[in-house]
C-alpha positions, 0 to 999 in steps of 0.5 A, a space after each residue: 500500500 502506497 504511503 499517503 503524504 497528506 497524512 503527514 504534518 511537518 513544522 518548518 522553523 525558519 523562513 530563510 532559504 533553507 526553510 523555504 526549500 524544505 517547505 516547498 519540497 515537502 509540500 510538493 509531495 503532498 505533506 502538510 507543512 506549517 512554516 514558522 518565521 520570526 521576522 515579518 517577511 520571508 527570506 531570512 538573512 536574504 530578506 528585504 523590507 520597506 523603509 521611508 526616506 527622509 524626503 518621504 519617499 519609499 525605498 527598500 532595505 536589506 542585509 546587503 548585496 548577495 550574488 546568485 552564482 550560476 553554480 547554485 544549482 539547488 537554489 536555482 531549482 527552488 527558484 524555478 518553481 516560481 519562475 521557470 526561466 529565472 527571468 527574476 534574475 539579471 546577469 552582471 557583466 563582470 565581477 571586478 576586483 581592485 586593490 589599493 596598490 592599483 592592481 585590478 582583476 576581471 572575470 569577464 571574457 574568461 574561457 569557461 572550460 576547466 582548466 583553461 579558464 584558470 590558465 587564461 585568468 592567471 595569464 592575463 591577471 596583473 596579480 600573477 607576475 613571473 616572479 611570484 609564480 616562480 616561487 609557488 610550491 608546485 607540488 602543493 599547487 597540484 593539490 588544488 587539482 587533486 581534491 576529493 570531497 568530503 575527504 579534502 575537508 577532513 584532511 584540512 581540519 584545523 588548517 586555515 585558508 591563510 595557512 593553505 596559501 602559506 604552504 603554496 608560497 602564494 604570491 602576495 599580490 594574488 592573495 586577495 583573489 583567494 582570501 578577499 573573494 572567498 574568505 571574506 565573502 564567508 564573513 570570516 577573517 582568513 586566519 579563521 576560515 577553513 582551508 578545506 572550504 577555501 579549496 572547495 570554493 576554488 574547485 567550485 568556481 574554477 576547476 569543478 564547473 564551467 560557469 565561472 565567477 560571474 553571477 546574477 542578481 535579483 531584478 528588484 528587492 528580494 521580497 518583491 522579486 523572490 520571496 513574496 512570489 515563493 510565499 504565494 506558491 507555498 500557499 497554493 500548495 497548502 502551506 500555512 505560513 506564520 510570520 512574526 512567530 518566534 519558536 521558543 522550544 521544540 519538544 520531541 519527547 512525546 508521540 508528536 513533535 511540539 513547537 512552542 511560541 509566545 502565540 501558541 503551540 503547534 503539533 506535527 509528525 516531524 520538524 525541520 529546524 532551519 535557523 541561523 547560528 544564534 537562533 539554532 543555539 538558542 532554540 537547542 539550549 531551550 529545548 534539550 533532547 537528542 536533536 540538539 547534539 552539536 548545535 552549540 558547536 555552530 559558531 557565529 562569524 564576526 560582525 559585519 556592517 552594511 551601510 546603504 547611502 542615498 546620494 544626491 548625485 549619481 556615480 559615473 555611468 561607467 562604474 561597476 554595479 558591484 566592485 570587490 575591494 582589497 586594501 581599503 581598510 574595512 571596505 570589502 565591496 561597493 554596490 551601485 544599486 540602481 544599476 540592477 535593482 528596479 526600486 533603486 533605479 526608480 529613485 535614481 531617475 526621480 532624484 538624479 542621485 545614486 544608491 550606494 551600498 558599502 560592506 565591511 566584513 569580519 569587524 573586530 569585537 567592540 569596534 566603533 561604528 563612527 570610526 568604521 563609517 569614516 573609513 568606509 566613506 573615505 574609501 568610497 571617495 578614494 575609489 569613486 572620487 565623484 562621490 566626494 562632493 555628494 550629499 547623503 540624502 538618507 542612509 541606513 546602517 546595519 550591523 549583524 553577527 548571525 552568519 556562520 563561521 566556517 572555521 578550523 573545527 573538524 568538518 565532521 564535528 559540525 551537526 549534519 542534517 540528521 540528528 539523534 532524533 529521527 523526527 527532527 532534521 536540520 537545514 541551513 548554511 551552518 549545517 554540515 554538507 559534504 559537497 563543495 557548496 557556498 553559503 546560500 547554496 548550502 542552505 538550499 542543498 541542506 533544505 532539499 536534503 532535510 526534506 528527503 530525509 523525512 520523505 524517504 523515511 516515510 517511504 515517499 520519493 525524495 528529490 536528490 541534489 545537484 553538485 559540481 563533481 566531488 573530485 578533481 576532473 583531471 583524474 589521477 594525473 595531479 596525484 602522479 605528478 606530485 609523486 614525481 616531484 617528491 621523487 617517488 615512482 608512479 
């Protein structure tokens, strides 16, 4: 007799990417789903919300720019449920990076086929000169090509991304490409960022895929473009969505799972817990039970700041929509929102100004906000001199410290999708994933995996997930070359 999905009820705690993915997957299989989200809008750390500017105009605010890379197969699979052609996303032409010493790199026009993409990039990048390349440890460099996940994660337990580059004797001028692009985008200091994750990102973007480092962005604010349409789709599938509902405890001791909040209690056959690191730690500490094992080991990255500025004059028309930076104090990147977000473009056309966003990652504890703001503004003026005389019409300053730190702890010590309580599963970018995936894609991937864990346990077909190859695409040759260099027979 075939199982009846409609007889199953699941509570999904958290309406970010992971929770939305799990809710969608379960609902598509006919399972009854209640989604509980503490914020007033969906999207979690990729949500947006309306703000009113000093001039009375309406605008949108978020936690900052997010790049939807083309290797985010599982996230895109979820988004295609709403927009099969992904017309909600628009491509950006480049991902330029500038250094304070005057160097600059571009990912536009790079061949897409590995390993020629990497070779072409190194050949044309000013960050790699002959002197620097001559000093690279070739045997260690071949290790970048000789990966096998999750074994590579395990092999580099306790090794930071910075130490990986030290072992390679990586050129100083090129370090910003590896550390500023990858470590800082994980909201981490390079000395605290997992070396295994650094290799995973190198594999993901260069040698494991043909999509490169170019990406897409939502055509308007996140809520209007992504999450409100997805919320409507979930409602069509019968999902009950409760926003403004913070779950304070999960009790798995009885025949049903009970989720408590200040506004009531929900019962179900199972639960998906899809929270940010502080939320997961807090809920686990308040709940107890077998499902909470390891939750206290999910660490938070250092605080980061997002400063969105509405300026009374435009930046130069040739400025990049998104610019990565290195060596400009706390500034990690600059976004010019009217170049890709329709809401900002409307404001820009009406006012004649620009909407500029500045990011500062991995800020030290106890930092002085006014000092960081001065440094960010000075850096903006240096990079885009036309902003020196611009007046700030309005601004929003946001500091958060709820992103995951993918640090030096053993890979297998992180909690996985499965827990000690089979009826409670975990999802999110802080949950262990043995595939080489970045943060938003990790959230979506573990969301699909969490749903699959429950579905297959009930005898219902799951979905599976997509990934780039989990090992190097050059077969045994890198390993053989390393043994030759070490003086050993192959």
